N, C-alpha and C positions, 0 to 999 in steps of 0.2 A: 971684778964682779961687778953686775949690771941692775939697776932697780928698773924695772918696769911701772909704769902707772898708766892705767886706762881708764879714760870715761867712757861709760857706755848708756845707752838707753836702757831704761829699767825693763823694756818690754824684751830686749836681747839677752839680759842677765843670766837667766836659765842656760842659752845657748853656751855662754862664755864658760860659765861654772862646770857645766858637762864637759867642754874641751879641755880645761885646765884640771880636772878630776881626773881626766883619762891619762895623764902625764903621770908615771910612776915615781913617787918620791916628791914632787911639787907641791910645796905649801904655799899659799896665798892668802890673803887678807881682802875682803868685801866690805866697802862703809858706802852707806847711802850719802848722796850728797844733791845740792840743788844746782844746777848749772842755769847761768844767764848769759843768754845769747840772742842779740836781736836778729840774726840770721835765720832762726828757727820757723819752721812753717807754722800758720795760725793755727790753734785746736790743740797745738803739743803743749800749753803752757798750762800752770796753776798760777794763781796770785796770792802771794803773801803779803797782810798788812805788815808784819813786821819787817821784811825786805823791801817793802815798799815796790815790789816789782815783780813782773811774770815771770816765772822760773819753770826750769823741766827737772823732773825726779831723775836722777841718775845716778849709777854705781860707780865707783871707782874700784878698781881691782889694782893691788899692790903686788908684785912678786919680785924677790931678789935671787938671780941667779948666776951661775958661772957664766963668764962673757962666751963661751961655745955655745951656749944654748940659748941666748938672747933673741937672734933672728928668728929663730923656730920657734918660741913661744910668744913673740911679739906678733908674728903671722898667724899664728894658732888663735890668739885674741881678736885680729883684725878680721879673720874670716869668720868667725864665729859671732862677731858683733855686728856685721855687715848686712843691714836690710836692704841696701840697694838706694835710700833714703839720704838728702841733707840732714846733716845734724846727728849722723849715727854715732859720733863721739872721736876721740882722739887717742893715740898712743903715745907717751914720751918714754925716753931710755935715757937714763942718766947713769954716771959711773958711782960707785958706791968704794969707799976708801977704806973702810974696815968693817970687821962683822965680827961680833964676839959671841959667843953661846954663854948663856947666863948659866946653867948647870954645870957646865965642864970645864968653860975658860977657853975652849978652843976658838983660834980667830982664824979671820980669813976664809978661804974656801972651805977649809976644815969645819966651819961653824955652820955651813950649810947643809940642808939634808942630803943623804945621798943618792 
């Protein structure tokens, strides 16, 4: 199993949600995050008194999937999030050692949605 984390511009989030929602049986999470990066174009930042820095509002998508679906889902996210501008985001892929479905106790790939 793999975990895909994608940090995406908030302006492109609807495209990513639509792309992921078109995949049958795929479950995913979306979280609001604040990205701090010195390389983003001027005008894309907000300023936070709490953080003491400029930041960009971004969304973090999280998906856990079977190994054989990883490349396809990562590419689906990349295409949907791509605006052609610097700072569109990044996709990370990591190994998941174990999954346990709370309601049934099923483990591993059997814990994932069909």
